[in-house]
C-alpha positions, -999 to 999 in steps of 0.1 A, spaced: 881 611 -16 850 624 -34 850 591 -56 845 570 -25 815 592 -10 800 591 -50 800 551 -49 790 548 -14 759 569 -18 752 549 -51 761 514 -36 738 526 -6 709 541 -29 709 505 -48 707 486 -18 678 509 -3 660 503 -40 665 467 -34 654 465 1 622 482 -13 618 461 -44 625 427 -19 597 442 8 571 449 -19 576 415 -37 574 402 0 541 415 6 530 404 -29 541 371 -24 522 369 9 488 386 -4 488 362 -34 496 330 -12 463 343 6 444 350 -23 453 313 -34 439 297 1 408 315 0 404 304 -37 411 268 -27 383 270 0 360 284 -23 366 256 -50 362 230 -22 328 246 -15 320 247 -52 329 208 -57 307 199 -28 278 219 -40 283 203 -76 285 168 -63 254 175 -46 235 189 -76 247 157 -95 236 135 -68 201 156 -70 196 153 -106 197 115 -106 207 91 -133 206 107 -169 182 92 -195 195 70 -216 188 67 -253 204 43 -272 199 35 -309 188 3 -321 193 -11 -355 171 -40 -345 140 -18 -333 107 -29 -344 86 -6 -370 64 6 -343 91 16 -322 106 37 -352 71 51 -360 70 64 -327 104 78 -326 91 95 -360 60 110 -345 81 123 -315 108 141 -342 77 156 -361 65 166 -328 94 184 -322 99 200 -356 62 215 -353 68 229 -318 101 243 -331 85 256 -359 55 272 -343 80 291 -317 103 302 -346 70 318 -361 58 334 -331 92 347 -326 93 362 -361 58 375 -356 73 395 -329 103 406 -345 86 418 -376 60 438 -350 90 452 -335 108 465 -366 74 475 -379 75 500 -349 110 509 -356 107 517 -391 73 537 -389 76 571 -397 55 593 -374 28 613 -388 30 647 -391 -1 669 -373 
């Protein structure tokens, strides 16, 4: 008789644990589906915004290299490239100067009075 009670308690405890586990999984599943629904709505809004921004941007400029370019076009392209290099070099020099000044301030030993 005692074994019957022990087994009955074990089975009922297992069923209660399974019920609680199932209830928890059910609630988590519902929360996941609600979150997925909300995510879908946000993605739709994001896609609409992306399309709006792409339409506002307009067509992309086309730059097609040409093997049949005239010497004037090639000279113009060379000048543009050189101007870009000079601009980058100037920005780099300014950046380096600021970095050197910052490091000078960091590494400077304060004078003792």
